[in-house]
C-alpha positions in Angstrom: -88.3 208.8 28.1 -88.6 205.6 29.4 -85.1 205.3 30.5 -85.8 209.0 32.6 -88.9 207.8 34.3 -86.7 204.4 35.0 -84.0 206.9 36.9 -86.2 209.0 38.5 -88.3 206.0 40.2 -84.8 204.6 41.5 -84.4 208.1 42.9 -87.7 208.1 44.3 -87.2 204.5 46.2 -83.8 205.6 47.4 -85.5 208.4 49.0 -88.2 206.5 50.4 -85.6 203.8 51.6 -83.8 206.6 53.1 -86.7 207.9 54.6 -87.9 204.6 56.6 -84.6 203.8 58.0 -85.2 203.4 61.7 -82.0 203.4 64.2 -80.8 200.5 65.9 -82.1 201.0 69.8 -79.6 200.1 72.3 -79.5 200.4 76.6 -76.8 201.9 78.3 -75.9 202.0 81.8 -73.4 203.8 84.2 -72.7 202.4 87.3 -70.0 203.1 90.2 -69.4 204.6 93.5 -71.1 207.7 94.4 -68.7 211.2 93.1 -66.9 209.4 90.5 -68.2 211.5 87.8 -70.7 209.3 86.2 -73.0 212.1 85.6 -70.3 214.7 84.6 -68.9 212.5 81.5 -72.9 211.9 80.0 -73.4 215.7 80.4 -70.2 216.6 78.4 -71.0 213.9 76.0 -73.9 215.8 75.3 -72.0 219.2 74.8 -73.0 220.7 78.3 -69.9 222.7 79.9 -68.6 221.4 82.8 -69.7 222.2 86.1 -68.7 221.0 89.8 -72.5 221.7 90.8 -73.6 218.6 89.7 -76.1 217.2 92.1 -75.8 213.3 92.9 -77.9 211.2 91.1 -81.5 210.0 93.0 -82.0 206.3 91.9 -81.3 206.8 88.1 -81.7 209.8 85.5 -82.5 208.8 81.7 -81.4 210.6 78.7 -81.3 209.7 74.9 -78.3 210.1 72.6 -78.0 209.6 68.7 -75.4 208.5 67.3 -73.6 207.9 64.1 -71.8 204.2 64.2 -70.5 203.8 60.6 -73.5 203.7 58.3 -75.7 202.8 61.3 -77.8 205.4 63.2 -77.9 204.5 66.9 -80.5 205.4 69.1 -78.8 204.9 72.6 -81.2 205.0 75.9 -78.6 206.0 78.8 -79.6 205.1 82.4 -77.6 206.9 84.8 -77.9 204.9 88.1 -77.2 206.4 91.9 -73.6 205.6 93.3 -75.0 205.8 97.2 -75.1 203.0 99.0 -79.1 203.5 100.2 -79.9 203.7 96.2 -77.7 200.2 95.9 -80.9 197.8 96.0 -82.8 199.8 93.6 -80.2 199.4 90.8 -80.6 196.0 89.5 -83.8 197.2 88.1 -82.4 199.7 85.8 -79.7 197.2 84.6 -82.5 194.7 82.7 -81.8 194.2 78.6 -79.0 196.7 79.0 -76.4 196.4 75.6 -73.4 198.0 77.4 -72.4 199.2 80.9 -69.8 201.9 81.6 -68.5 200.9 85.0 -67.0 204.5 86.3 -64.2 204.7 88.8 -62.3 207.5 90.0 -58.3 207.4 89.8 -57.6 209.4 92.7 -60.1 207.5 94.9 -58.3 203.9 95.6 -62.1 202.4 97.2 -64.0 203.6 94.2 -61.7 201.1 92.1 -62.1 198.4 94.5 -65.3 198.3 94.2 -65.6 197.7 90.3 -65.8 194.4 91.0 -68.5 194.0 92.9 -70.7 196.4 90.4 -69.4 194.1 87.3 -70.3 191.0 89.4 -73.8 192.6 90.1 -73.9 193.3 86.0 -73.6 190.0 85.0 -76.0 188.6 87.7 -79.0 190.8 86.6 -77.8 190.7 82.8 -79.2 187.8 81.3 -77.7 188.0 77.7 -74.1 189.1 76.1 -73.2 192.7 76.7 -70.4 195.0 76.3 -68.6 196.1 79.5 -66.5 199.3 79.7 -64.0 200.2 82.5 -63.6 203.8 82.7 -61.2 205.8 85.1 -62.1 209.0 85.5 -60.6 212.5 86.4 -57.4 211.7 84.6 -56.7 215.6 85.2 -55.5 214.9 88.5 -52.3 213.3 88.2 -50.7 214.4 91.3 -53.6 212.9 93.4 -54.0 209.6 91.5 -54.1 206.3 93.3 -54.6 203.8 90.6 -52.7 203.6 87.6 -53.5 202.8 84.4 -52.2 199.6 84.0 -54.1 198.6 87.1 -57.2 199.7 85.5 -56.7 198.0 82.1 -55.5 194.9 83.9 -59.1 194.9 85.7 -60.5 195.0 82.2 -58.7 192.7 80.6 -59.6 190.2 83.4 -63.1 190.9 82.8 -62.6 191.1 79.1 -63.9 194.6 79.1 -63.0 198.0 77.0 -60.8 200.1 79.2 -60.7 204.1 78.7 -59.3 206.8 81.1 -61.5 210.0 80.7 -61.7 213.4 82.2 -64.9 215.0 82.6 -63.1 218.5 83.3 -61.3 218.5 79.9 -63.5 216.1 77.9 -60.2 214.0 77.2 -60.9 210.5 75.9 -65.0 210.9 76.7 -66.0 210.9 72.7 -63.4 207.8 72.5 -65.1 206.2 75.2 -68.4 206.5 73.8 -67.9 206.0 70.1 -66.0 202.8 70.7 -68.6 201.2 73.3 -71.8 202.4 71.0 -69.5 200.5 68.1 -69.4 197.3 70.5 -73.1 197.6 71.2 -73.8 197.9 67.4 -71.9 194.8 65.9 -73.6 193.0 69.2 -77.3 194.2 68.3 -76.9 193.5 64.6 -75.7 190.0 65.2 -78.6 188.8 67.4 -81.7 187.8 66.1 -83.5 190.7 67.8 -82.2 193.5 65.6 -84.4 196.4 67.3 -85.7 199.6 65.8 -87.6 202.8 67.3 -90.9 203.3 65.7 -90.0 206.8 64.1 -88.5 208.0 60.7 -85.5 210.1 61.6 -83.7 211.4 58.3 -80.7 213.2 59.6 -78.7 211.7 62.5 -75.7 214.6 63.0 -72.2 212.7 63.7 -72.1 214.6 67.0 -74.4 213.3 69.5 -77.4 214.9 70.6 -79.0 214.7 73.9 -82.7 214.8 75.1 -84.7 215.0 78.0 -81.7 214.4 80.6 -83.4 214.1 84.3 
């Protein structure tokens, strides 16, 4: 009987431990020129269908997504910033305390690629701690219109110590791999820091597929 009680106590304690486990909280920002597909990438990650009717972001939109990274639950706060020049001055306020940035360009638009250096410089100027940079070349489904090669994108990423992915918001190609790899890097960064941040709520079941909440 004593053995049964002891085993029961262990089981009970395990259930409590799982119930009280809180996810790491990370902040992710998306930057890049207008029209490169930042919002579409976020929507596709959330499971939404692709639409050509996505409105340009004004200021920034905010979403939350939950992901499983190995054995760690990660709650990602996503800030999708506007790319229009008239909102550029507002962008730095959304960078504060970011753990990662997706710097997005359109592979069919050379100018959007050439602007990446200024976006990256702006991020480094406004984020005063180590953070993950991921350079993202979107719209690879438009291969016949491509103006930026894969090699050029990778070279720019390598020169900034950044991850590199090419994606298509239309077909969803590369989108999940990009989010998963970036999430893994963020999780490693947070776990290795002194301030292991958690959300003050109980969450027993996080699916491996991300869920999106309240996207503006």
